[in-house]
N, C-alpha and C positions, 0 to 999 in steps of 0.2 A: 290249447291243452285245458282236459276236463279241471277242475279245481279239487285239490285232493280231498279224500272224504275227512272231515271233521268230527271230532268225538265231543259229546257233553263236558267229558272228566279234564282228560290232560289237557286239550286245546282250549277248551272254557274254563277251565281253572288258570291255565295260562294268558287268559283275556284277550283270545281270538289273538293270539301273537301274530303269526303270521298275517293274518288277515285286516288288521288294521297298522299293519307297520307303513312306513311311506315308501314302498318301491310296489312293483309290479310284478304276479309271477310269472314264468317264461311264456312266451306265446309259441306254441309249435304247432305244425300243420299235421295231425292225426295221420290223415291217409298217406302224407309222403312217407312217414315214417313204416309203413306196412310192405312200401318197395323196397326190402331188405336185400342189398346185391348179392349175386349168388354165393360169391365168395365167404360171406357173412352167413350161410343159410347154417342153422343150426345142426351140429351132431348129435346123432341118437346117443342118449344115455341109457344106463341102466335105471329103473325106476327111481331106485331109493339113489339121488345123485352123490350123496357124501360120504366119503371113504376118510373116516378123519384120522387115519394113520398117514394121509397124503394130503389132503384138500387144505390151503393155505387161506385164509378170508384176506381179500383186498383190503390194504389199512391205508387211511391219507399221511401224507409226509407232512411234517411240521412244517409250518413256513410264517415269515415274521409280517407279509402282508397277504391282502385278497388277492390273487391274481385277476388283473383286468381284460376285456376283450370278449368280442361278440363267440367265442368258441366254446367258455364255459357258463355254465350252471353253478350256482348255488344254494346251500339248504341251512336249516340252523342245525347246531351240532348239537345232538343231545345227551346232556350228561347221565350217563346210565351204563348198563352193562350190554355188548355187543352181545346180538343173538342169532344164530344162523338156525331156523328151521328147516328140517328135513320132513315134508310132509306128503304121505301117500294114504289116499282115501280111496283110493281104487278098486279095495276088495272089502269082502266080506270082516278082516282083521284089521281095522284102520292104523297104521303107525305112525308117528310124529315123536322127531327128536329134536332136541333143541341144545344146540351147541354156544360153545363161547368160542370168541375169538381164539381161542390156542387149542381149539378144537376138544374140549375137556369136555363129557356129557353132562347137561345139568337140567336133566329134563324133571327130575323130582325134584330141583328148587323152584319149578316154575309151572308145576300142575295146573295151575289155572289159566297160565297161557296155552298149554298143551289142548287142555279141555275145548277155551274158547278158540282156538283155530281146527280143531277136529268136527265143532259144531257150525261154522261157515256156510252159509249154504254156496259162496263162490267155489270150494274147495270141492265141496262134495263130487265123488267119483273122480277126482282129478289126484294129480302129483304136482307139488312145486317145490321149488328150496327157496326161502325167502332170507334175505338179509335185513335186518333191523339191530333196534336198541331198546331193552326194558328199562324204564325210568319209573320214578316215583316223582310226582310232582308235591315240591314243600306248598302245603295252603297256605303260607303266610308271604309267601315270598311270589307264587304264584309262575314257578318254573322248576324244572329238575333239578334234582338234588341227588346227588352222588354219593353222600354221607348218609342219605335215607334209605336207601337202594342197599347201603352197607348196614345198614343198621337191622336191615329185614332179613338179610342174608345170615348175618349172625346168631340173629334172634332165636330161642329155642320152640318160643311160640309162631314162626313159622315154620318150623319144621314138624311142630304135632298138631296146629290146626291151620291148614292155609288159609279158612274162611276167616279167620280170626285175623291172621296177618294182613290177610287183605284188606279188613277193615280200617286194618290200622295204617296199613302204608300200599295204597291202591295202587294197583301195577298198569301200566299201558306198554303198548309194544306199539312202537312205531317203526314201519315200514320204508326201506329207503334203496333197496336193490333186490330185484328179481333174478336167480342166478340160473334155474332151471324150470321147464313148466311142460308138462305131461309128457316125461321121458324124453324132454329137451333139452340138450345144452346151449343157454344164451349167451355164454361168456366172450363169443366172439363177436357178438351183438354192440353197437355203440351204445354209450350210456342213456342217451337219450332216448335211443328206443325200448332199450330194457325197463326204463322208468315208465315210459307211455304203456307199455304192455303192463305192467304192475299196477296203472291206474285202470287200463282196458278191467281186468280181471276181476278189479272189485269195483265197478264203474256202477253195475244193479243195485249194490249198496246203500246209494246215498251218498250223495255229498254233504251233508252238514251232521251226519251221524256216527258213532264210533261204529265199525265194522261188525263188534260182537256185544250181546246185551252183558256177556259177564264181564269183561274188561275191555278196556279201551284201545281198540286196536287200528291204528290210521295210516295212512300213508303221507311220510313227511312233500310238502309242497317244496318247488324248484324256482328260484327267482332268477332273473337275469343280472340286474343293479347288484352287482356282489359287494360296493361302498357303501349304499345306500343301508344295505343288510348289513352290514359291519356296522354303522353307527347304530340301529338299531337295537343290536348284540349290546351293543356298551350302554347306551341310555337305560338299558331296559335290565342289566347286568346278568344275561346269558352267559353258555360257557363260548360258544365262538361259533366260526361259521366253517361250512366243508363246502369247496369247490371240487367239481368234476370236470372233466373235458368231455364237450356234448359226444366226440367220436371214438373216442377211448372203449378198450375190449375191458372185460374183467379181471384183472391181473392177478398172480398171487404175491401176497405181501404186501412189499414195499417196491415191488421190481419195477417202477413205473416212473412216469413226468406226468398221471393225468388225475391225480387227487390229491389237495393238500388241505391241511387245517389251519386255521389261523385261529387263536387261541387269546382269549380275555386272561389278564393274571387273576391266579383265585387270592380273593382278601377274605380273611375270616377272624374272628376271634378266638383263640384259644384258651386253655386252662395252662397253665406252668406250675405243678405240682415241686418244682424243685430244681436243684441246678447240679451240674456235675463238675466237680472239683479237678483241676488239673494242674500238678506242680504247684498248688496253694493257690490256685485262683480259679475265678468263674470261668468254664469253657463253654459251656451251652445250658440252652434251658430245656426243659423235659414238659413236653406237650402232649396233653390230651385232650378230647373232645368234648363238649357239656356234658356228653352220656358215658365220659368214660372211659372209650376208645384209647388206646395209643398212639398218637398222631407223628411222632419222631421227635426229633430235637434239634435247637436252631443254635447256630452260633453267628450266619451271618448277621451281620447290622448289630448286632453287641457291643455297644462301645463300654469306653472305662465310665462315661456316669453312668450307663444302667449297672454295671457292673458294681458301682459304690451305692445305689438305691436297693439294688437286690439283697446286700450284705448287708444294708441296715433292715430288710424287710424281715432277713431271715431271722434277725436275733431279738425280732420284736414281737412276740405273741399277740400283742394287743393290734396289733395290724391289719389283725383276720377281720375288724370291723369295716374294714372298705371296702371290704367284697362282698357286704349286706345289699347295696344297692344293686348289684349284680347277683347274687344267686343269696335267695333266700335263708338257703340252709347248706352252706360248704358241704360237696360231698366228701367221703371219706378219700383217701389216696389210694387210687386203684393201682397200686405198685406191685400186684399181680399179672397184669397183662402186659407186666415191661419184657421185652424179650429177652433172652437169655445171655447175649453178650454185654447188654449194660447192667446187669446184676454183679459184673467182676470190676465195675467201675466204682468209685469214692462220689456218692452222691450225698446231697445235702436236703431232707425235704423239708419245704415248707408247712408253717403252721395251719396256713388254709391257701385253696387255690389262689394265683395271680393272674386274674386276666389279661391277655396282653396281644396286641395286633400284627399278626403275621400275616404275611404274602408266601405263595408259591406257583408254579407253574400249575400244578394240578395235582390231584390226589389219586393215588394210584389204587388197583384193584385189590391190594391189600390193606389199604384205608390208609394210608401213609402220605404226607405231605412232600413232594417232589421238589430238591433247589429250596427249603423254606429260607426266608429273610424276616428277621424283625422290624416290625414299620415303629412299632411305640407303646410302651408301657402304662396307659392312660389313665390308672389309679395309682400311678406314682408320681409327683410332680419332677419330672424331669428341667 
C-alpha cells in the first residue's frame, strides 16, 4: 500500500509520528482491491451524497483493549472535531459543505478547510464525500489538542478573521474514509478497499507533503500491529487507537461490530477556583482551564484529607503565593461562564486559583470533562 501523504505541518510537528513509530503500515495488494465482488459494486447516488437529515456518520465503539488479529487495521485517533466533507466540484458553481458528526453544517466555521478542498487538483471536476477530523496540533506537545481547537471555535477572532485564527491555531484536516466518489456510493465496499481508494484519489499529490498549500490536508496511515501502535500512543501521550475490520462496510452510527476505539485516560492540570458546599461540607471542586473555560466539577477522588486542606486554603488569602510558580498573575475568577444550574448552589470562591491534577475519560465537544477524577493537589501538602 502506498504510504499516506504526510504534511510538513501537522505530521511534521507531531515528529513524523506514524513514520517513526515501532510498527509498520499495513501492506495491501492494491491490484487485488480493484477486484470488488459484484455484490459490492457501488450504487449510484445523486452528486451531493449527503442528506443531513438522514445520514449518520459511522462511529467507533469504545473498547477496553485494541482488538487483535489479521482481520483488523489500526490508525491513530486524532483528537479534534469530526468533519464530513461533501464536495461537488463538477460544475461552474462548486459546492463544499462541512458537517459535524451530528450532521450540523459548520462550513462557515471552517472556511479555510472549505477553500483548501476546493483548490485540491485531485478533486477538480469531481464529487466526493470525505470523512475526517479537523485538528489543531499543540506546538509544545507535538500532538493534537482538543482544548486548542475548542479555543479556536469559541474565539471571536476565529469568527471575525479566519486568517488570523489560522495563524494562531493552524488547522489540519486528517482524512480516514471515503464515503462516495463521482456519484457512487462506496459504503458497501470493505473498509480496506475504501481506504485504498482514498489513497489512490490523492496519490498524484505526493506522499510527503500536505495535499494543500493553504491548510494541512492528509490521509491517515493504517497499521497491522495494533498493540505496537497502542504502546507508541501511551509512550507519546496521544489520545488513542481506532481499529477497523478490513472487510466491514460503512455503517450508520454504532450499528456494527466493525470499528472500535481504545482511548488513553486524559490527565491534565486544571484550576480550581472554588468549591461547592452541600450540607455544610465540601462536595466538589469547580474546575476551569488555564484559559478560563469551565471544565466541570469533580467529586470523585476528593478525600477527607483534601477537604481539610481546602478549608485551610479557602480561609487564608496569603496562600495565593503558592500559585505564583504556576501562574505569574492569577486570572480573575471566570464565574460568568458557569452553567446556570450551578449558580443556584452554595459556592465558596477561593482567593486565588488552585492547580490540581485531574483525570477524565475525555473532553466532550462542549469542553467539559467526562467523568473527572481528582488525582492530586500538588500545591497543598497532602
